[in-house]
C-alpha positions, -999 to 999 in steps of 0.1 A, spaced: 654 -699 -470 657 -727 -445 619 -739 -432 617 -759 -401 586 -771 -383 574 -760 -348 555 -780 -319 524 -780 -344 540 -792 -378 511 -771 -397 529 -736 -383 563 -734 -402 590 -709 -392 607 -698 -423 645 -682 -420 659 -662 -448 690 -661 -457 705 -630 -448 736 -611 -469 752 -584 -449 779 -561 -453 788 -525 -446 760 -513 -465 735 -530 -446 714 -562 -452 696 -579 -478 675 -609 -480 644 -623 -499 613 -621 -477 592 -640 -500 596 -663 -527 571 -686 -540 585 -716 -552 607 -722 -518 574 -725 -497 555 -744 -525 585 -771 -523 579 -773 -486 542 -776 -489 530 -739 -485 511 -734 -517 493 -703 -509 488 -675 -530 486 -644 -509 465 -618 -520 468 -589 -488 497 -576 -474 490 -559 -438 513 -536 -419 510 -526 -383 524 -504 -359 522 -511 -319 540 -500 -290 555 -520 -259 530 -543 -241 502 -543 -267 487 -573 -274 466 -575 -307 444 -607 -311 436 -636 -310 418 -631 -344 404 -652 -371 377 -655 -400 353 -682 -400 343 -670 -435 372 -661 -458 396 -681 -437 435 -665 -441 465 -685 -440 490 -656 -431 529 -654 -435 539 -628 -405 572 -613 -401 582 -583 -379 604 -556 -395 613 -534 -365 616 -541 -331 604 -580 -316 571 -595 -309 560 -626 -296 537 -642 -322 512 -666 -312 489 -691 -336 461 -710 -315 449 -743 -334 412 -739 -341 407 -773 -364 386 -793 -343 400 -828 -360 436 -815 -352 452 -839 -326 466 -802 -315 432 -786 -317 431 -759 -285 472 -757 -286 493 -730 -295 526 -719 -306 548 -688 -298 576 -677 -315 596 -644 -310 602 -626 -344 625 -597 -348 643 -575 -371 674 -590 -358 664 -625 -367 640 -619 -395 624 -648 -389 586 -651 -407 563 -674 -392 535 -694 -415 502 -698 -398 477 -721 -422 441 -714 -424 421 -730 -392 444 -710 -363 438 -683 -345 465 -653 -348 479 -628 -325 508 -611 -311 524 -593 -278 550 -562 -283 584 -566 -264 604 -536 -277 594 -504 -272 578 -500 -310 573 -530 -335 564 -529 -370 546 -563 -382 537 -571 -417 517 -599 -430 508 -617 -460 472 -628 -463 458 -658 -487 420 -638 -487 408 -607 -479 396 -592 -446 357 -600 -444 344 -578 -412 314 -605 -414 334 -633 -409 361 -622 -381 359 -639 -348 385 -642 -320 395 -658 -288 397 -639 -256 438 -632 -250 436 -644 -216 422 -678 -219 426 -698 -190 422 -731 -208 448 -719 -234 472 -702 -206 494 -684 -234 520 -667 -215 525 -633 -237 556 -620 -220 542 -583 -211 538 -564 -175 503 -544 -183 487 -555 -218 472 -528 -237 444 -541 -257 416 -527 -277 380 -531 -266 372 -553 -289 399 -577 -279 388 -577 -242 353 -585 -252 362 -617 -272 348 -652 -260 367 -678 -240 378 -710 -261 351 -728 -244 324 -707 -253 334 -708 -292 301 -721 -310 313 -753 -333 304 -735 -361 325 -706 -354 354 -733 -358 373 -749 -383 
C-alpha cells in the first residue's frame, strides 16, 4: 500500500497494490500493520455501506460524542469524498480536502476524528463502504450544511439530491463551540 498526505496532513490517501490478470483483480483493502506504520493506529469496529445515485450528496456528518475516524472506499462507480476540519486548534480549521474515489483507482481516504465527512456521486450509481472507529450514536450526530458559503465546496454535481435532514444542517458559522472538536 502507498500512503500519502493531502493538503491537510492528518487526512491520508491510501492506494492499495492491485494485482490484475485475465481473471480480474485482487488487492488488500485493509492491513492494520501497514496503517499502524503510517501512524494510523485506529481500531475500526463498524463497517457501513451505502448505495447512491448520480448527483446525490451525503453529508457533511460527524459525531461529537463517540467521534469516528473513517476509512472510505468506493467499490462501484465514482464519488467526490470530502473531509472538513472541525478541530478548533488546527491550522486547517474550516478547510477541506476533496478526493475522487472510484472502483477504477481503488484509492481509499483515511479521515481522522475531528472532521465532518460527506461525498457526492459522480457516476450513475456508487457503492461506498467505510470503516468506523466507533459505533453510530444518534444523540451525538451533528453536521454542516453541504453548501456552506464559508467552506465553498465544489461538489461537481449539476442538480444535487439531498435528504431532508441534510438540507437542514447548520451553517459552519452557526455551529456552537461545544459542537466542534
